[in-house]
FIMI-259141 format. One record per residue (C-alpha): residue in three letters; x, y, z. Coordinates in steps of 0.2 Angstrom, whole numbers, plus 2048, in hexadecimal, padded with zeros to 3 digits. Example, Ala and Ser with C-alpha at 12.3 -4.5 7.8 and 13.67 -1.06 7.14 Angstrom:
<rs>
ALA83E7EA827/SER8447FB824/
</rs>
This chain:
<rs>
MET7DB80A848/ARG7EB805851/SER7E97F3850/ALA7E27F483E/ALA7F17FD838/TRP7FC7EF83F/ARG7F27E1838/VAL7FD7D4830/GLY7FD7D581D/SER7F27E481A/ALA8007F0817/VAL80E7E4812/LEU8057D8807/ALA7FC7E67FE/THR80D7EC7F7/VAL8107DC7EE/LEU8017DA7E2/VAL7FD7ED7E1/VAL80E7F07DA/GLY80E7E17CF/LEU7FD7E47C7/ALA7FF7F67C4/ALA8107F47BC/CYS8097E77B0/GLY7FF7F47A6/ASP8107FC79F/ASP8107EF791/ASP8177F377F/ASP8197E7771/ASP8277E7764/GLY8217EB752/ASP8217F6743/GLY81A808743/ASP80A80273A/ASP8057F8749/SER808806756/ALA7F680C757/GLY7F07FA75B/GLN7FE7F8767/GLY7F8807770/GLU7E7801771/GLN7EC7F1778/ALA7F77F9785/ALA7E980478B/GLU7DE7F578C/THR7EB7EC796/ASP7EE7FB7A2/SER7DB7FC7A5/GLU7DA7E97A9/PHE7E87E87B5/CYS7E47F97BD/ASP7D37F37C1/ALA7DA7E37C8/PHE7E67EC7D2/VAL7D97F67DB/ALA7CF7E77DE/VAL7DF7DE7E6/GLU7E17ED7F2/THR7CF7EB7F8/THR7D37D97FB/PHE7E37DD805/ALA7DA7E9810/ASP7D07DA817/ALA7E07D081A/PRO7DF7C582A/GLU7E37CE83A/THR7F07C1840/ASP8027BD840/ASP7FE7AA83E/PRO8087A482F/GLU7FB79782A/GLN7ED7A4829/ILE7F87B081F/SER7FD7A2814/SER7EB79D811/PHE7E67AF80D/LEU7F47B0800/ASN7F07A07F8/ASP7DD7A27F7/GLU7DC7B57F3/VAL7ED7BA7EC/LEU7F67AD7E2/PRO7E97AC7D4/ARG7ED7BE7D1/VAL8007BB7D2/GLU7FE7AF7C3/THR7F67BD7B9/VAL8047C97BD/ARG8117BC7B8/GLU8087BA7A7/ASN8097CD7A3/LEU81A7D37A8/PRO81E7E47A1/ASP82C7E7794/ASP8357F379E/PRO8427E77A6/GLU8447F17B6/VAL8327F17BA/ALA8307DE7B4/ASP83D7D97C0/ALA8347E37CE/VAL8247DB7CA/THR82C7CA7CA/THR8337CE7DB/MET8227D27E2/ALA81B7C27DB/ASP8297B77E2/ALA8267BF7F3/VAL8147BB7F3/GLU8177A97EE/ASP8257A77FB/ALA8197AE809/ALA80B7A3803/ALA817794805/GLY81A798817/ASP8277A6817/PRO81E7B681B/SER8307BE81E/ALA8317BF80B/LEU8247CE80C/GLN8317D8816/SER8417D580C/PRO84C7E3806/GLU8497DD7F4/LEU8377E07F6/GLN8397F17FC/GLU8447F57ED/ALA8377EF7E1/GLN82A7F97E9/ALA8348097E7/VAL8368057D4/VAL8238037D1/TYR81880D7DD/PRO81E81E7D7/ALA8198197C6/LEU8078157CA/ASP8008267C6/ASP8068247B4/ILE8028127B2/CYS7F08137B8/ASP7EC8257B8/LEU7E68257CA/GLN7E58337D7/THR7F68327E0/VAL7FB8397F1/ASP80E83B7F3/VAL81183A806/THR82283D80F/ALA824836820/VAL83184082B/ASP83484083E/TYR826842843/ALA81A849836/PHE812844825/GLU814850817/GLY80B851807/VAL7F984B80C/PRO7EC857805/GLU7DD85C810/THR7D1856802/LEU7D18487F5/GLU7C58427E8/ALA7BC8317EA/GLY7C28227E1/PRO7D28177E0/THR7E18217E7/VAL7F381D7E8/PHE7FD8227F8/VAL80F8227F5/MET81A825804/THR82C829805/ASN835827816/GLU841835819/SER84483282C/GLU85483A831/ALA85582E840/GLY85281F834/GLU84281A83C/ALA835810835/HIS824819830/GLU81381482A/ILE80381D825/GLY7F481382B/ILE7E481A823/ALA7D281882A/ARG7C181F825/ILE7B9828834/ASN7A7822836/GLU79982E832/ASP793830844/VAL7A483484B/ASP7A884784D/GLN7B8847857/PRO7C884B84E/VAL7D483C84B/GLU7E0842858/GLU7D2840865/ILE7CC83085E/LEU7DD828860/GLN7DD82D873/LEU7CE821875/PRO7CF80F87B/GLU7D480486D/GLU7C27FC86C/GLN7BA80D86A/VAL7C781285D/MET7C2803853/GLU7B0807855/ALA7B381984E/VAL7BC81483E/GLU7BE808830/PHE7CF80382C/VAL7D4806819/ASN7E6801817/ALA7F880681B/VAL809809814/PHE81880381E/THR82A80981B/PRO837800826/GLU84580D825/ALA84B81D81E/GLY84C81E80B/ASN83E811808/VAL8308157FC/SER82080B7FD/GLY80D80D7F9/VAL7FB8077F9/VAL7EC80A7EF/VAL7DB80D7F8/ASP7CA8107F1/LEU7C481F7FA/THR7B28237FD/PRO7AB833802/GLY7AE837815/ARG7BB83C822/TYR7CB832823/GLY7D8832831/TYR7EA82C82E/ALA7F882983B/CYS80882083E/PHE80781384C/ILE81A80E84D/PRO82281185D/VAL82F81F85E/GLY84181785D/THR83C809851/VAL84C807846/GLY8537F983C/GLY8467ED841/THR8477F0853/GLU8377F785B/GLY839807865/SER83380A876/GLY82C81B874/PRO81A820871/PRO81181D860/HIS81782A853/PHE805832852/VAL808838864/GLU81784285D/GLY80D84984E/MET80B83C841/VAL7F883D83F/GLY7EC847834/GLU7DC84782B/PHE7D5849819/THR7C484A812/VAL7BE841803/GLY7B084A7F9/
</rs>
């Protein structure tokens, strides 16, 4: 679970297309009152089309390569992501703020695909995520979990959730300015231990006990980010693996945040 939560691309790349695809559903056309019903139907169809695509994109990002090799990352983006970016650009929403955020997301993916993965960690990308992720509930009518990350706990994660596509929106409210993430994994059916005990096992055994789902990363206090995961029935664990003292892009020397209490479980029925 620790190595999976840190896999390059899965948390960071997911933010790009998820935000863009979901936002594209908010599409209104100018016209007179007689066309309003038709426009409403067209917008609903657009919402459905892009929300379905957005969930599919998230599934793809969960399988992002577990590597920091720029060439492998670039290949993944070019082969699996850029075709969907073109669809995003062709369906920008009328809302100028959201349209700008979508464009920022698409630009970041294209820059990363061209060999600059740092584009996926820019302040502009963080700002764009904060514009769109909180709106996913209204745009796609998806089950939404609003998570607050503090030092050192998660607030807002319920004990039970329904199966299906679910948006996790996380706000970093660290008083110390630390980075936080929420790495989510489904615990295998034959595993009975609570997640706290699982995380004490050797890493190889941890990875045999869980299946990585996805993660949300917020590099500093005030950041808002998110991810959509397609939950299936079962037991899930979540945790923050970032070392204590990680501030301003400098990795801390302390234990992982889950040791300090940033860990928990929920059940999907």
